[in-house]
C-alpha positions as CSV (number, residue, x, y, z in Angstrom):
1,M,23.3,20.6,-14.5
2,A,25.2,21.0,-11.8
3,I,25.4,18.1,-9.8
4,A,25.1,16.1,-13.0
5,G,28.1,18.2,-14.3
6,D,27.8,18.0,-18.0
7,Y,24.4,18.9,-20.4
8,P,23.1,17.0,-22.2
9,D,23.6,16.0,-26.1
10,V,20.0,14.6,-26.4
11,V,16.4,14.7,-24.4
12,I,14.6,11.8,-24.5
13,G,11.6,11.1,-23.4
14,C,8.5,8.6,-23.8
15,H,5.0,9.8,-25.3
16,G,1.4,9.3,-24.7
17,G,-0.4,12.5,-24.2
18,G,3.0,15.1,-23.4
19,S,3.1,15.6,-19.9
20,N,5.7,13.3,-19.2
21,F,7.7,14.7,-22.1
22,A,7.1,17.9,-21.6
23,G,8.5,17.9,-17.8
24,I,11.9,16.0,-19.0
25,G,12.0,18.3,-22.3
26,F,10.4,21.6,-22.1
27,P,13.2,23.4,-20.0
28,F,15.6,22.4,-22.8
29,V,13.2,23.7,-24.8
30,A,13.8,27.2,-23.5
31,D,17.6,26.2,-23.3
32,K,17.3,25.5,-27.2
33,A,15.5,29.2,-27.6
34,N,18.4,31.3,-25.9
35,G,21.0,29.2,-28.1
36,K,22.1,26.1,-26.1
37,Q,22.8,23.2,-28.8
38,V,20.7,20.3,-27.6
39,R,18.3,17.9,-28.9
40,V,14.4,17.7,-27.3
41,L,13.8,13.4,-28.9
42,A,9.4,11.8,-28.2
43,V,9.9,8.4,-28.3
44,E,6.3,6.7,-29.2
45,P,4.8,3.5,-30.0
46,A,4.3,2.5,-33.8
47,S,1.1,1.2,-32.2
48,C,0.2,4.3,-31.6
49,P,1.9,7.3,-33.5
50,T,0.7,10.5,-32.8
51,L,3.9,12.3,-33.4
52,T,4.9,10.4,-36.4
53,R,1.9,9.5,-38.6
54,G,-0.7,11.5,-37.4
55,V,-1.3,14.9,-39.1
56,Y,-1.5,18.1,-37.0
57,A,-5.1,19.4,-37.2
58,F,-8.0,20.9,-35.3
59,D,-9.7,17.8,-33.5
60,Y,-11.2,16.8,-30.4
61,G,-9.6,16.2,-27.0
62,D,-11.6,12.8,-26.6
63,T,-13.5,9.8,-28.2
64,A,-17.0,11.4,-27.0
65,K,-16.7,14.7,-28.7
66,M,-17.1,16.1,-24.8
67,A,-13.0,18.0,-24.6
68,P,-12.7,21.6,-26.1
69,V,-11.1,21.5,-30.2
70,A,-8.1,21.7,-30.4
71,K,-5.2,22.0,-32.8
72,M,-2.4,18.8,-32.0
73,Y,-1.0,16.2,-34.0
74,T,-3.4,13.4,-34.0
75,L,-4.7,10.1,-35.1
76,G,-8.1,11.2,-35.3
77,H,-10.3,11.1,-31.5
78,D,-12.5,8.0,-33.2
79,F,-8.2,6.4,-33.3
80,M,-9.1,2.6,-31.9
81,P,-5.3,1.5,-30.1
82,P,-4.8,-2.1,-30.8
83,G,-5.5,-5.0,-28.2
84,I,-1.8,-5.9,-27.1
85,H,0.5,-3.7,-24.3
86,A,2.4,-0.8,-26.4
87,G,3.5,0.8,-22.3
88,G,0.1,2.6,-21.9
89,L,1.0,5.3,-23.9
90,R,-2.6,5.0,-26.7
91,Y,-3.9,8.5,-26.7
92,H,-4.9,9.3,-30.5
93,G,-3.3,12.8,-30.3
94,A,-0.6,15.0,-28.2
95,S,-0.1,17.8,-26.3
96,P,-0.6,21.2,-28.3
97,L,2.2,22.6,-26.5
98,V,4.2,19.5,-27.7
99,S,2.1,19.7,-31.4
100,Q,3.2,22.7,-31.9
101,L,7.0,22.8,-31.4
102,L,7.1,19.2,-33.4
103,A,5.3,21.4,-36.0
104,A,7.9,23.9,-36.0
105,G,11.0,21.7,-36.2
106,V,12.2,22.5,-31.9
107,I,11.3,18.9,-31.1
108,E,11.8,15.8,-32.6
109,A,9.5,12.1,-32.9
110,K,10.4,8.6,-33.2
111,A,8.6,5.9,-33.4
112,V,9.6,2.5,-32.4
113,H,8.0,-1.4,-31.9
114,Q,7.0,-2.5,-28.6
115,L,9.5,-6.0,-28.5
116,A,13.0,-3.3,-29.5
117,C,11.4,-1.6,-25.8
118,F,11.0,-4.3,-24.2
119,D,14.7,-5.9,-24.7
120,A,15.5,-2.2,-23.7
121,A,13.9,-2.8,-20.7
122,V,15.3,-5.9,-19.5
123,L,18.7,-4.7,-20.5
124,F,18.2,-1.9,-17.7
125,S,16.9,-3.7,-15.2
126,R,20.0,-6.1,-16.1
127,T,22.3,-3.6,-16.0
128,E,20.9,-0.7,-13.1
129,G,18.3,-3.0,-10.6
130,I,15.8,-1.1,-11.7
131,I,12.5,-3.0,-14.0
132,P,12.0,0.2,-15.3
133,A,7.4,0.2,-16.5
134,P,7.0,0.0,-19.8
135,E,6.3,3.1,-21.2
136,S,9.5,4.3,-19.4
137,S,11.1,1.5,-22.0
138,H,10.3,3.7,-24.5
139,A,12.3,6.1,-23.6
140,I,15.2,3.8,-22.8
141,R,14.6,2.0,-26.1
142,G,15.4,5.5,-27.6
143,A,18.8,6.1,-25.5
144,I,20.5,2.8,-26.8
145,D,19.3,4.0,-30.1
146,E,21.6,7.3,-30.2
147,A,24.7,5.4,-27.9
148,L,24.8,2.8,-30.5
149,Q,24.2,5.4,-33.2
150,A,27.6,7.8,-31.2
151,K,29.5,4.7,-30.9
152,E,29.1,4.0,-34.1
153,E,30.0,7.2,-35.6
154,G,33.0,7.7,-32.8
155,K,30.9,10.9,-31.1
156,E,30.8,11.4,-27.7
157,K,27.3,11.8,-26.6
158,T,26.1,13.3,-22.9
159,I,22.3,10.6,-22.9
160,L,19.4,12.7,-20.3
161,F,17.1,10.4,-20.9
162,N,13.4,10.0,-17.7
163,L,13.1,6.6,-15.4
164,S,9.4,7.9,-15.6
165,G,8.4,4.5,-13.7
166,H,8.7,1.9,-12.3
167,G,7.0,-2.2,-13.5
168,H,6.2,-4.0,-10.9
169,V,3.1,-3.3,-11.3
170,D,3.2,-4.8,-15.4
171,M,5.2,-8.1,-14.6
172,T,2.4,-9.9,-16.5
173,A,3.7,-7.6,-19.1
174,Y,7.2,-9.3,-19.1
175,D,6.2,-12.6,-18.6
176,D,4.3,-12.1,-22.0
177,F,7.2,-11.0,-23.3
178,F,9.6,-13.8,-22.4
179,A,7.0,-16.3,-23.3
180,G,7.4,-14.6,-26.8
181,K,3.7,-13.5,-26.5
182,L,3.8,-10.1,-27.3
183,T,4.3,-9.2,-31.0
184,D,5.2,-5.7,-33.2
185,Y,2.2,-4.4,-34.7
186,E,2.5,-1.3,-36.4
187,Y,-1.2,0.6,-36.9
188,P,-1.9,0.3,-40.8
189,T,-2.6,3.4,-42.9
190,E,-5.5,2.8,-43.7
191,A,-7.4,2.6,-40.9
192,I,-5.2,6.5,-40.5
193,R,-6.6,7.7,-42.6
194,E,-10.3,5.7,-41.6
195,S,-10.2,8.0,-38.2
196,L,-9.1,11.2,-39.9
197,S,-11.8,11.9,-41.7
198,Q,-13.9,12.5,-38.8
199,L,-12.3,15.2,-37.4
200,P,-14.4,18.0,-37.3
201,K,-14.5,20.9,-39.9
202,V,-12.6,23.9,-38.7
203,E,-12.8,26.9,-40.2
């Protein structure tokens, strides 16, 4: 913060399983616990909406049911992500620590569609000269949405987001986006319900 000369109003990270999001967000969770006014926002794909449409329950960490059972936000260990890009953020569950903070209302979560994410990534690339990883584009989308909302409300807002990687090995995805081959996909409620029916029974 000393280098930036400012403190964020909102901290944003993309969310798949939670490690990237926790890396940028958790230091500010500690500040929040000590009285700082800061929002911490996880942005995930609408095609794999673990935090926004999953349930907070005990589940396996993998489809083979070999990983330990832990309490997490989950779409069910049987969840099979759709065959779309989704920026690689396709894990069925969320870190138990991230999950606990969301359940307690300490952090927030938001789901976004992939076309809006690629729009954000292209805008960022043309503006900053950096091609973002599709995973990072979710955080960029969240940051742009926060900025637009602040502009609409006539407020000043300091927004911190994590650009977690470059997209140099994801050029095919960008090519598909420009060619109109990518589509938005929202995971069906019935599919989530079916997967959640297989959760382990924990007393």
